Structure formats: C-alpha cells, structure tokens
TIPA-482549 format. One record per atom (N, C-alpha, C): atom name; chain; residue in three letters; x, y, z. Coordinates in pm, 1 decimal, decimal comma. Example, Ala and Ser with C-alpha at 12.3 -4.5 7.8 and 13.67 -1.06 7.14 Angstrom:
BEGIN
sedren	drenmar	nutor	px	py	pz
N	A	ala	1319,0	-569,0	780,0
CA	A	ala	1230,0	-450,0	780,0
C	A	ala	1320,0	-330,0	780,0
N	A	ser	1285,0	-225,0	708,0
CA	A	ser	1367,0	-106,0	714,0
C	A	ser	1290,0	3,0	787,0
! end
This chain:
BEGIN
sedren	drenmar	nutor	px	py	pz
N	A	met	-2320,1	-3316,0	7187,6
CA	A	met	-2396,2	-3220,0	7113,9
C	A	met	-2354,3	-3216,3	6967,3
N	A	asn	-2452,0	-3214,8	6879,2
CA	A	asn	-2423,5	-3204,2	6735,7
C	A	asn	-2423,3	-3058,3	6692,5
N	A	arg	-2325,1	-3025,0	6612,7
CA	A	arg	-2318,5	-2888,6	6557,5
C	A	arg	-2357,7	-2894,2	6411,1
N	A	lys	-2441,7	-2802,2	6367,5
CA	A	lys	-2478,3	-2793,9	6226,4
C	A	lys	-2393,3	-2687,1	6160,5
N	A	ala	-2347,6	-2718,2	6042,0
CA	A	ala	-2267,6	-2621,8	5967,1
C	A	ala	-2360,6	-2515,9	5908,6
N	A	gln	-2322,1	-2391,4	5920,2
CA	A	gln	-2400,5	-2282,5	5864,6
C	A	gln	-2311,8	-2197,9	5775,4
N	A	gly	-2371,4	-2141,3	5670,1
CA	A	gly	-2295,6	-2057,2	5579,3
C	A	gly	-2240,0	-2137,6	5463,5
N	A	phe	-2148,4	-2074,7	5390,8
CA	A	phe	-2089,2	-2136,7	5273,7
C	A	phe	-1946,1	-2177,6	5303,3
N	A	ala	-1908,6	-2285,7	5243,4
CA	A	ala	-1769,7	-2328,4	5252,1
C	A	ala	-1691,5	-2260,1	5140,2
N	A	leu	-1563,6	-2256,5	5152,2
CA	A	leu	-1477,9	-2194,2	5052,3
C	A	leu	-1495,6	-2261,1	4916,1
N	A	ile	-1512,9	-2390,8	4912,9
CA	A	ile	-1531,0	-2461,9	4785,8
C	A	ile	-1659,8	-2419,7	4716,9
N	A	asp	-1763,2	-2388,8	4795,7
CA	A	asp	-1888,9	-2341,3	4737,1
C	A	asp	-1868,5	-2206,3	4667,6
N	A	leu	-1795,5	-2117,2	4730,4
CA	A	leu	-1769,5	-1986,5	4670,3
C	A	leu	-1684,9	-1998,3	4543,7
N	A	ile	-1585,3	-2085,3	4545,1
CA	A	ile	-1502,0	-2106,1	4426,6
C	A	ile	-1586,2	-2162,7	4312,6
N	A	phe	-1676,3	-2254,9	4343,0
CA	A	phe	-1762,8	-2314,0	4241,5
C	A	phe	-1854,3	-2207,8	4179,1
N	A	val	-1914,7	-2123,3	4258,8
CA	A	val	-2003,3	-2017,2	4208,3
C	A	val	-1923,3	-1918,1	4122,8
N	A	cys	-1805,4	-1879,6	4168,3
CA	A	cys	-1721,1	-1788,6	4089,4
C	A	cys	-1682,9	-1850,6	3956,0
N	A	gly	-1655,8	-1979,1	3954,4
CA	A	gly	-1622,6	-2049,2	3830,3
C	A	gly	-1738,3	-2047,4	3731,7
N	A	ile	-1859,3	-2066,9	3781,5
CA	A	ile	-1977,7	-2061,7	3694,9
C	A	ile	-1995,5	-1922,3	3637,6
N	A	ile	-1975,3	-1821,6	3717,5
CA	A	ile	-1988,3	-1683,0	3670,8
C	A	ile	-1885,0	-1653,8	3562,4
N	A	val	-1761,8	-1700,8	3578,7
CA	A	val	-1656,8	-1678,6	3478,8
C	A	val	-1692,7	-1747,8	3347,5
N	A	val	-1743,8	-1869,4	3353,7
CA	A	val	-1782,6	-1941,4	3232,0
C	A	val	-1895,7	-1867,9	3160,5
N	A	leu	-1996,3	-1825,0	3233,1
CA	A	leu	-2107,9	-1752,0	3172,4
C	A	leu	-2061,8	-1619,4	3111,8
N	A	ala	-1973,3	-1549,2	3181,5
CA	A	ala	-1922,9	-1421,0	3129,4
C	A	ala	-1839,2	-1442,4	3003,8
N	A	ser	-1760,5	-1549,8	2999,8
CA	A	ser	-1678,8	-1575,1	2880,9
C	A	ser	-1764,8	-1608,5	2759,3
N	A	ile	-1884,1	-1656,4	2780,4
CA	A	ile	-1977,1	-1681,7	2670,4
C	A	ile	-2051,1	-1553,6	2632,8
N	A	ala	-2091,1	-1476,0	2730,5
CA	A	ala	-2176,6	-1359,6	2706,0
C	A	ala	-2102,1	-1237,6	2651,9
N	A	ile	-1981,5	-1210,9	2697,1
CA	A	ile	-1911,5	-1086,6	2659,4
C	A	ile	-1883,2	-1078,0	2509,4
N	A	pro	-1833,9	-1182,6	2442,3
CA	A	pro	-1815,7	-1169,6	2296,5
C	A	pro	-1947,3	-1143,7	2222,9
N	A	arg	-2053,9	-1207,6	2266,8
CA	A	arg	-2184,9	-1184,1	2204,1
C	A	arg	-2232,3	-1041,7	2229,3
N	A	leu	-2204,7	-990,5	2346,6
CA	A	leu	-2242,1	-852,9	2378,6
C	A	leu	-2166,3	-754,7	2289,1
N	A	leu	-2038,5	-778,5	2265,1
CA	A	leu	-1959,9	-691,5	2177,6
C	A	leu	-2009,7	-698,2	2033,4
N	A	leu	-2047,8	-817,4	1986,2
CA	A	leu	-2104,7	-830,0	1851,8
C	A	leu	-2237,7	-756,4	1841,5
N	A	ala	-2318,4	-764,4	1945,2
CA	A	ala	-2446,3	-693,0	1944,6
C	A	ala	-2423,8	-542,4	1942,7
N	A	lys	-2322,2	-495,7	2014,2
CA	A	lys	-2289,9	-352,7	2014,1
C	A	lys	-2245,9	-307,9	1875,1
N	A	gln	-2164,0	-387,8	1806,8
CA	A	gln	-2121,4	-354,5	1670,9
C	A	gln	-2238,9	-354,7	1574,0
N	A	ala	-2329,0	-449,7	1588,8
CA	A	ala	-2446,5	-455,5	1500,9
C	A	ala	-2535,6	-334,5	1522,9
N	A	ala	-2550,8	-292,8	1647,0
CA	A	ala	-2631,1	-174,2	1675,3
C	A	ala	-2565,2	-48,8	1618,5
N	A	gly	-2433,2	-38,4	1630,1
CA	A	gly	-2361,2	75,8	1572,3
C	A	gly	-2374,0	79,5	1420,9
N	A	ala	-2366,3	-37,8	1356,5
CA	A	ala	-2381,0	-44,7	1210,9
C	A	ala	-2521,7	-3,9	1169,0
N	A	ala	-2621,9	-46,7	1243,2
CA	A	ala	-2759,7	-6,9	1212,2
C	A	ala	-2776,9	143,5	1226,5
N	A	ser	-2714,9	201,4	1327,8
CA	A	ser	-2720,3	346,7	1345,7
C	A	ser	-2649,9	419,3	1231,5
N	A	ala	-2535,4	366,6	1186,6
CA	A	ala	-2462,1	428,3	1075,4
C	A	ala	-2543,3	422,2	946,4
N	A	ile	-2608,3	309,9	921,8
CA	A	ile	-2693,5	297,8	802,9
C	A	ile	-2809,7	396,5	812,4
N	A	gly	-2867,5	410,0	931,0
CA	A	gly	-2974,5	507,5	951,2
C	A	gly	-2926,8	649,8	927,5
N	A	ser	-2804,9	679,7	968,6
CA	A	ser	-2748,6	812,7	945,3
C	A	ser	-2727,7	837,4	796,4
N	A	met	-2682,9	735,6	723,3
CA	A	met	-2665,9	750,5	577,8
C	A	met	-2800,9	775,6	510,3
N	A	arg	-2904,7	706,9	556,2
CA	A	arg	-3039,4	729,8	502,3
C	A	arg	-3086,5	871,4	532,8
N	A	ala	-3062,1	916,0	655,2
CA	A	ala	-3103,3	1051,5	693,5
C	A	ala	-3031,0	1156,8	610,0
N	A	ile	-2902,0	1135,4	584,1
CA	A	ile	-2825,3	1230,1	502,4
C	A	ile	-2879,3	1231,4	359,6
N	A	asn	-2908,8	1114,0	303,5
CA	A	asn	-2966,5	1108,1	169,2
C	A	asn	-3096,7	1187,4	162,2
N	A	ser	-3183,6	1163,8	257,4
CA	A	ser	-3312,7	1232,3	259,4
C	A	ser	-3295,8	1382,6	277,0
N	A	ala	-3207,0	1422,8	367,9
CA	A	ala	-3184,0	1565,4	393,1
C	A	ala	-3124,4	1633,5	270,2
N	A	glu	-3029,9	1569,2	203,9
CA	A	glu	-2969,5	1627,8	84,6
C	A	glu	-3071,9	1643,4	-28,5
N	A	leu	-3157,5	1545,1	-46,3
CA	A	leu	-3260,1	1554,6	-149,4
C	A	leu	-3357,9	1667,7	-117,8
N	A	thr	-3400,5	1675,8	7,2
CA	A	thr	-3490,6	1783,9	47,5
C	A	thr	-3424,1	1919,2	29,8
N	A	tyr	-3298,7	1929,8	68,7
CA	A	tyr	-3223,6	2054,5	53,9
C	A	tyr	-3215,1	2095,1	-93,6
N	A	ala	-3179,2	2001,3	-179,6
CA	A	ala	-3164,7	2031,7	-322,5
C	A	ala	-3297,0	2075,6	-384,3
N	A	leu	-3406,0	2011,5	-342,9
CA	A	leu	-3535,9	2042,7	-402,1
C	A	leu	-3599,7	2170,3	-347,0
N	A	thr	-3573,1	2203,2	-221,8
CA	A	thr	-3644,0	2315,8	-160,3
C	A	thr	-3558,6	2438,3	-134,4
N	A	cys	-3430,1	2421,7	-119,0
CA	A	cys	-3346,5	2532,6	-73,3
C	A	cys	-3224,8	2558,1	-161,5
N	A	gly	-3171,5	2454,4	-221,6
CA	A	gly	-3045,9	2466,7	-294,1
C	A	gly	-3059,1	2483,3	-443,5
N	A	ala	-3178,7	2503,8	-494,6
CA	A	ala	-3201,8	2522,4	-638,8
C	A	ala	-3142,0	2408,1	-721,0
N	A	gly	-3154,4	2285,4	-669,2
CA	A	gly	-3103,8	2168,9	-740,6
C	A	gly	-2961,5	2130,6	-705,7
N	A	phe	-2897,7	2205,3	-617,1
CA	A	phe	-2760,4	2176,0	-575,7
C	A	phe	-2761,0	2122,1	-432,3
N	A	tyr	-2654,8	2051,3	-398,7
CA	A	tyr	-2647,7	1982,1	-270,3
C	A	tyr	-2563,6	2058,5	-168,6
N	A	ala	-2595,3	2037,6	-41,3
CA	A	ala	-2521,9	2100,3	69,2
C	A	ala	-2381,7	2040,6	79,3
N	A	pro	-2281,0	2123,9	104,9
CA	A	pro	-2143,9	2073,8	111,0
C	A	pro	-2101,9	2018,0	246,6
N	A	ser	-2185,0	2033,6	349,7
CA	A	ser	-2143,6	1989,7	482,9
C	A	ser	-2265,0	1956,5	569,1
N	A	leu	-2238,1	1885,4	676,6
CA	A	leu	-2344,0	1852,8	771,7
C	A	leu	-2397,7	1978,4	840,5
N	A	thr	-2309,2	2074,7	868,0
CA	A	thr	-2356,1	2197,7	933,8
C	A	thr	-2448,1	2278,5	843,6
N	A	thr	-2428,8	2273,0	712,9
CA	A	thr	-2520,1	2340,6	621,3
C	A	thr	-2657,6	2275,1	628,4
N	A	leu	-2660,7	2142,8	633,7
CA	A	leu	-2788,6	2073,0	648,4
C	A	leu	-2850,7	2097,6	785,7
N	A	gly	-2768,3	2126,3	883,6
CA	A	gly	-2816,7	2153,0	1018,8
C	A	gly	-2862,1	2295,9	1042,1
N	A	thr	-2850,9	2382,1	940,2
CA	A	thr	-2893,9	2522,1	951,2
C	A	thr	-3033,8	2536,3	894,2
N	A	pro	-3130,8	2575,9	977,1
CA	A	pro	-3267,3	2590,0	925,0
C	A	pro	-3280,6	2714,3	836,5
N	A	pro	-3369,4	2708,9	737,7
CA	A	pro	-3393,4	2827,5	655,1
C	A	pro	-3466,8	2935,0	736,5
N	A	pro	-3459,4	3061,0	694,8
CA	A	pro	-3529,9	3167,3	766,3
C	A	pro	-3680,5	3138,7	772,4
N	A	gly	-3738,3	3168,3	885,4
CA	A	gly	-3880,8	3145,5	904,4
C	A	gly	-3915,3	3005,1	949,1
N	A	ser	-3815,5	2919,8	965,9
CA	A	ser	-3839,0	2782,2	1009,6
C	A	ser	-3751,9	2752,2	1130,2
N	A	his	-3802,7	2666,1	1214,7
CA	A	his	-3725,0	2621,8	1331,1
C	A	his	-3663,4	2484,7	1307,0
N	A	glu	-3697,2	2423,1	1193,6
CA	A	glu	-3650,4	2288,6	1163,4
C	A	glu	-3541,7	2291,1	1056,1
N	A	ala	-3432,3	2225,0	1086,0
CA	A	ala	-3324,4	2211,4	987,7
C	A	ala	-3354,9	2092,5	896,4
N	A	phe	-3268,7	2069,2	800,9
CA	A	phe	-3288,0	1958,8	707,5
C	A	phe	-3246,8	1825,7	767,1
N	A	ile	-3169,4	1830,6	874,4
CA	A	ile	-3119,1	1709,6	939,6
C	A	ile	-3126,1	1731,0	1090,7
N	A	thr	-3126,7	1624,1	1166,5
CA	A	thr	-3137,2	1635,1	1311,5
C	A	thr	-3016,3	1708,3	1370,3
N	A	ala	-3037,0	1763,5	1487,3
CA	A	ala	-2930,1	1838,6	1554,6
C	A	ala	-2809,7	1749,3	1585,2
N	A	ser	-2832,7	1622,0	1613,2
CA	A	ser	-2721,1	1532,7	1645,7
C	A	ser	-2629,7	1509,5	1525,5
N	A	leu	-2681,8	1521,8	1404,3
CA	A	leu	-2599,0	1506,1	1285,0
C	A	leu	-2552,1	1638,5	1227,4
N	A	gly	-2623,1	1746,3	1255,3
CA	A	gly	-2590,9	1874,1	1193,2
C	A	gly	-2514,5	1972,3	1278,4
N	A	met	-2461,1	1929,3	1392,8
CA	A	met	-2394,0	2024,2	1482,3
C	A	met	-2247,2	2048,4	1446,4
N	A	ala	-2186,6	1961,7	1364,9
CA	A	ala	-2046,1	1978,6	1323,4
C	A	ala	-2027,5	1912,8	1187,9
N	A	asp	-1915,2	1941,0	1123,1
CA	A	asp	-1890,2	1882,5	991,8
C	A	asp	-1848,1	1736,4	999,7
N	A	thr	-1793,0	1695,0	1111,0
CA	A	thr	-1759,3	1554,9	1135,9
C	A	thr	-1820,4	1515,7	1269,0
N	A	ile	-1898,9	1409,7	1268,8
CA	A	ile	-1972,6	1366,4	1387,8
C	A	ile	-1927,2	1225,4	1425,4
N	A	thr	-1911,0	1200,5	1554,1
CA	A	thr	-1889,1	1065,1	1603,1
C	A	thr	-2017,7	1020,8	1671,3
N	A	lys	-2074,8	912,6	1618,5
CA	A	lys	-2204,0	866,3	1668,1
C	A	lys	-2208,0	714,4	1663,9
N	A	ser	-2239,1	652,4	1775,7
CA	A	ser	-2255,7	507,2	1786,2
C	A	ser	-2135,4	429,2	1733,8
N	A	gly	-2016,4	478,2	1761,8
CA	A	gly	-1895,2	407,6	1720,4
C	A	gly	-1853,3	432,1	1576,7
N	A	tyr	-1913,7	529,7	1510,6
CA	A	tyr	-1880,4	562,8	1371,9
C	A	tyr	-1850,9	711,3	1358,5
N	A	val	-1756,5	744,5	1270,0
CA	A	val	-1724,7	882,9	1234,8
C	A	val	-1799,1	912,1	1104,7
N	A	ile	-1889,4	1008,9	1109,8
CA	A	ile	-1974,5	1041,1	996,0
C	A	ile	-1930,1	1174,5	938,3
N	A	gln	-1911,5	1177,4	806,0
CA	A	gln	-1868,6	1300,5	739,2
C	A	gln	-1936,8	1313,1	603,7
N	A	leu	-1942,8	1436,0	555,0
CA	A	leu	-2010,5	1468,5	429,1
C	A	leu	-1929,1	1573,9	357,2
N	A	ser	-1923,6	1563,4	224,9
CA	A	ser	-1857,0	1668,4	146,7
C	A	ser	-1921,5	1677,7	9,0
N	A	ala	-1902,9	1793,3	-51,3
CA	A	ala	-1947,3	1817,3	-189,0
C	A	ala	-1848,2	1915,1	-250,9
N	A	ile	-1811,7	1890,0	-374,7
CA	A	ile	-1720,6	1980,0	-444,6
C	A	ile	-1798,5	2103,7	-487,1
N	A	ala	-1750,4	2219,5	-447,2
CA	A	ala	-1819,6	2345,4	-479,1
C	A	ala	-1828,2	2364,6	-629,9
N	A	phe	-1946,4	2407,5	-675,1
CA	A	phe	-1968,5	2435,0	-816,0
C	A	phe	-1987,1	2585,3	-831,9
N	A	gly	-1899,5	2647,0	-909,0
CA	A	gly	-1899,9	2792,5	-924,6
C	A	gly	-2031,1	2851,4	-970,3
N	A	gly	-2110,6	2777,1	-1045,7
CA	A	gly	-2236,9	2829,0	-1096,3
C	A	gly	-2355,0	2808,9	-1004,6
N	A	ala	-2331,3	2752,4	-885,9
CA	A	ala	-2442,1	2727,9	-792,4
C	A	ala	-2488,1	2859,6	-731,0
N	A	pro	-2619,7	2881,0	-724,8
CA	A	pro	-2669,3	3002,8	-660,7
C	A	pro	-2660,8	2991,2	-508,6
N	A	gly	-2681,9	3100,4	-438,5
CA	A	gly	-2690,0	3096,7	-292,7
C	A	gly	-2813,4	3019,1	-251,1
N	A	ser	-2813,0	2968,3	-130,4
CA	A	ser	-2926,6	2888,0	-84,1
C	A	ser	-3013,8	2967,5	12,0
N	A	cys	-3128,6	2912,1	43,2
CA	A	cys	-3223,2	2979,5	131,4
C	A	cys	-3178,0	2982,7	277,0
N	A	asn	-3080,9	2900,0	315,8
CA	A	asn	-3036,5	2900,2	455,2
C	A	asn	-2899,9	2965,0	474,5
N	A	gly	-2859,7	3049,9	379,3
CA	A	gly	-2740,6	3131,6	398,2
C	A	gly	-2613,5	3082,4	332,7
N	A	leu	-2614,8	2970,3	263,2
CA	A	leu	-2495,2	2923,8	193,9
C	A	leu	-2471,0	3015,6	74,6
N	A	gly	-2351,3	3064,6	61,4
CA	A	gly	-2318,0	3162,3	-42,2
C	A	gly	-2316,9	3104,0	-182,7
N	A	pro	-2323,4	3190,7	-282,9
CA	A	pro	-2317,3	3145,9	-422,3
C	A	pro	-2185,8	3073,4	-451,2
N	A	gly	-2193,8	2969,4	-530,7
CA	A	gly	-2075,3	2895,6	-571,3
C	A	gly	-2023,6	2796,4	-468,8
N	A	leu	-2096,1	2773,7	-359,7
CA	A	leu	-2047,8	2682,8	-255,1
C	A	leu	-2118,1	2547,6	-254,4
N	A	ala	-2237,6	2539,1	-311,1
CA	A	ala	-2311,5	2412,6	-316,1
C	A	ala	-2251,4	2322,7	-424,1
N	A	gly	-2282,9	2195,4	-417,8
CA	A	gly	-2226,0	2099,2	-511,8
C	A	gly	-2328,8	2038,8	-604,8
N	A	gln	-2281,8	1983,4	-715,3
CA	A	gln	-2369,7	1913,8	-808,0
C	A	gln	-2398,3	1771,4	-760,6
N	A	gly	-2323,0	1725,4	-666,4
CA	A	gly	-2340,7	1594,6	-604,8
C	A	gly	-2285,0	1601,6	-463,4
N	A	phe	-2284,8	1490,2	-395,3
CA	A	phe	-2226,6	1484,2	-259,8
C	A	phe	-2182,2	1342,2	-232,2
N	A	arg	-2101,3	1329,2	-128,6
CA	A	arg	-2061,6	1197,6	-78,6
C	A	arg	-2059,3	1203,7	72,5
N	A	ala	-2103,1	1097,2	134,3
CA	A	ala	-2103,2	1087,9	279,9
C	A	ala	-2055,6	948,8	318,6
N	A	ala	-1994,2	939,1	434,5
CA	A	ala	-1942,6	809,6	479,7
C	A	ala	-1953,6	796,8	630,1
N	A	ala	-1961,2	673,0	673,4
CA	A	ala	-1958,0	638,3	815,0
C	A	ala	-1849,0	533,8	832,2
N	A	asp	-1738,2	574,0	892,9
CA	A	asp	-1624,9	485,4	916,6
C	A	asp	-1617,5	450,9	1065,1
N	A	pro	-1599,2	323,0	1099,0
CA	A	pro	-1592,5	287,0	1240,8
C	A	pro	-1467,9	343,0	1307,8
N	A	asn	-1481,2	379,1	1434,4
CA	A	asn	-1363,8	428,5	1507,1
C	A	asn	-1308,9	322,2	1602,8
N	A	glu	-1353,4	198,6	1586,9
CA	A	glu	-1300,6	86,7	1663,7
C	A	glu	-1229,1	-8,4	1567,9
N	A	pro	-1104,8	-44,1	1593,4
CA	A	pro	-1027,5	-122,8	1496,6
C	A	pro	-1084,0	-261,7	1469,5
N	A	gln	-1157,3	-321,3	1561,4
CA	A	gln	-1209,7	-455,7	1538,3
C	A	gln	-1337,1	-454,8	1453,4
N	A	asn	-1392,8	-338,5	1426,9
CA	A	asn	-1512,1	-327,3	1343,3
C	A	asn	-1469,0	-305,1	1197,9
N	A	ser	-1514,8	-390,2	1108,2
CA	A	ser	-1471,4	-380,5	968,2
C	A	ser	-1587,0	-351,6	873,4
N	A	arg	-1689,6	-282,6	920,8
CA	A	arg	-1802,9	-245,9	834,4
C	A	arg	-1800,3	-95,3	810,6
N	A	tyr	-1773,7	-56,5	687,0
CA	A	tyr	-1767,7	83,5	646,2
C	A	tyr	-1885,8	109,9	552,8
N	A	phe	-1948,7	227,6	567,0
CA	A	phe	-2066,1	261,0	487,3
C	A	phe	-2045,5	395,4	418,8
N	A	ala	-2108,5	412,0	302,9
CA	A	ala	-2101,3	538,8	231,5
C	A	ala	-2224,2	553,4	143,1
N	A	thr	-2250,4	677,2	103,0
CA	A	thr	-2360,6	707,3	12,9
C	A	thr	-2324,0	829,3	-70,1
N	A	asn	-2400,5	853,6	-174,8
CA	A	asn	-2377,9	972,0	-257,5
C	A	asn	-2510,1	1017,1	-317,9
N	A	ala	-2504,2	1105,0	-416,1
CA	A	ala	-2625,1	1163,7	-474,0
C	A	ala	-2714,3	1061,2	-544,3
N	A	asn	-2664,9	942,3	-571,8
CA	A	asn	-2749,2	837,9	-630,9
C	A	asn	-2853,4	785,9	-532,6
N	A	gly	-2829,9	807,3	-403,2
CA	A	gly	-2923,6	762,3	-302,0
C	A	gly	-2903,1	619,1	-256,6
N	A	met	-2801,0	551,9	-305,8
CA	A	met	-2772,4	414,1	-264,8
C	A	met	-2674,9	416,0	-146,5
N	A	ile	-2683,9	313,5	-63,7
CA	A	ile	-2590,2	297,9	47,6
C	A	ile	-2499,4	180,6	13,8
N	A	tyr	-2369,3	203,1	28,7
CA	A	tyr	-2269,0	102,6	-4,7
C	A	tyr	-2195,8	59,6	122,0
N	A	glu	-2147,4	-64,6	120,3
CA	A	glu	-2070,7	-119,7	231,9
C	A	glu	-1943,1	-181,1	178,5
N	A	asp	-1835,9	-171,7	257,9
CA	A	asp	-1709,5	-235,4	223,5
C	A	asp	-1633,4	-264,4	352,8
N	A	ile	-1520,6	-334,0	339,6
CA	A	ile	-1438,3	-365,8	456,8
C	A	ile	-1327,9	-262,9	477,0
N	A	thr	-1319,3	-163,8	388,1
CA	A	thr	-1227,3	-51,2	404,1
C	A	thr	-1305,5	77,7	379,2
N	A	ser	-1247,6	188,6	415,9
CA	A	ser	-1315,6	317,0	401,9
C	A	ser	-1348,9	347,0	256,2
N	A	leu	-1470,4	393,1	234,0
CA	A	leu	-1516,3	428,4	100,2
C	A	leu	-1512,3	578,1	75,3
N	A	phe	-1490,3	658,6	177,8
CA	A	phe	-1505,3	803,5	164,6
C	A	phe	-1410,5	863,5	61,3
N	A	ala	-1284,9	827,5	64,8
CA	A	ala	-1187,2	887,9	-26,9
C	A	ala	-1214,8	851,2	-172,5
N	A	ala	-1261,2	730,2	-196,6
CA	A	ala	-1283,0	684,3	-333,4
C	A	ala	-1427,3	699,7	-380,7
N	A	met	-1514,8	747,7	-293,6
CA	A	met	-1656,7	759,0	-329,4
C	A	met	-1678,6	875,8	-424,7
N	A	pro	-1732,7	849,6	-543,6
CA	A	pro	-1765,4	961,9	-631,7
C	A	pro	-1891,8	1032,2	-581,8
N	A	glu	-1912,6	1155,2	-623,4
CA	A	glu	-2032,4	1227,9	-580,3
C	A	glu	-2158,2	1173,6	-647,2
N	A	thr	-2145,0	1111,3	-760,4
CA	A	thr	-2254,7	1040,1	-826,9
C	A	thr	-2197,5	912,1	-884,1
N	A	gly	-2280,0	812,7	-900,7
CA	A	gly	-2234,6	686,2	-956,3
C	A	gly	-2186,6	590,0	-849,6
N	A	ser	-2154,4	469,9	-892,2
CA	A	ser	-2110,2	364,9	-800,8
C	A	ser	-1961,9	377,9	-770,5
N	A	pro	-1920,8	343,7	-648,2
CA	A	pro	-1778,1	345,1	-616,3
C	A	pro	-1708,3	225,0	-679,3
N	A	ala	-1576,3	233,8	-689,7
CA	A	ala	-1498,2	124,4	-747,9
C	A	ala	-1496,9	1,0	-658,7
N	A	ala	-1513,8	20,6	-529,2
CA	A	ala	-1513,8	-91,5	-434,7
C	A	ala	-1644,4	-91,7	-358,4
N	A	gly	-1668,6	-199,2	-286,7
CA	A	gly	-1788,3	-208,6	-203,2
C	A	gly	-1905,6	-269,0	-279,0
N	A	his	-2011,7	-296,0	-204,3
CA	A	his	-2132,8	-348,9	-263,2
C	A	his	-2254,1	-270,8	-211,7
N	A	thr	-2361,1	-276,0	-287,0
CA	A	thr	-2481,9	-201,6	-254,0
C	A	thr	-2558,2	-271,2	-142,0
N	A	leu	-2598,6	-192,9	-41,7
CA	A	leu	-2686,6	-243,6	63,4
C	A	leu	-2832,5	-215,0	29,9
N	A	tyr	-2861,2	-88,7	-1,3
CA	A	tyr	-2999,4	-44,6	-28,3
C	A	tyr	-3001,3	45,7	-148,4
! end
C-alpha cells in the first residue's frame, strides 16, 4: 500500500517563516518613515491652523493683538459656539498631536486692550510664536511659525530662538 504525505513538513514552515521575516524587514522601516511623514504633515497643518486662527483673532477679537496661548484661541467669543481654533488644538497650552508637541506663546503687551473672548487688558501680544517639536528622538524635523505667517523648518527646535515677528536665525522657509 502506498501512503500519501499530507500536511506541511517542518522545512515548509521554516521556509514560509523566513519569507515573512524578509518581507517584514523591508516593510517596517518604510512604515516608520511613512508614520514620520504623516506626523510632519500634521504638524505643518497645525502651524497653518495656528497662523489662520491668530490672524482671525487679531482682526476680529483682539483689536490687532495676538492671543498668548492655545487655550485663548480655543475660547469662543460670547454669542458664538465656535472658537478660533479646533478643540483638539485649543484644549491646553501645550498639545501632543501626531508625534509632535505643539506650543504657542506671545509676550504680553501692557497697552493691549481686553479681548472679546475674555482675555484681560495687557495680556495679548504684538506678535506670537508657535512651534511643533517631535517627541520621538529619531525624528529630526522641527517646525515653527510666527506673526509673519511663514512656516519654518530646522533640524533642531526653533521655539526658543523664534522671534514673534521676522525670520529666525536658523532654519529655512517651507511656506
């Protein structure tokens, strides 16, 4: 009587596992790069949103002065249900989003009037600076913006050296 072999041999399983390991070793680095690219795109989008929100705030609510924090932009004016920035960006002064730490600041100007959304007199700024710094050490794309409306990129953090208006000493212009 002849017996037919059924099922898989151990060598077949080892061969399939080897193919899976080779494919994974090719795919995982590309997947991590795609994740970093998506995080960078989100950070750039957040910088654009902050620029737009600050301009709208200055023109409609701040009497020409800028909001000093993300929470100020996240506070809607009386009679409105919409804030100047989305809830995901305006819920705290420092936000972690898509692998980036996003922050905003403005130096208080004593002559600034109170704003329509409750910011007290003398607290708004004549300019602002915002930055998105990665919270993963292997990511080396840092972004920042200010009252000029341009977005800058560098390989180190721009937040500390970013002026509220004008170009920073380091970095290059993206948009």
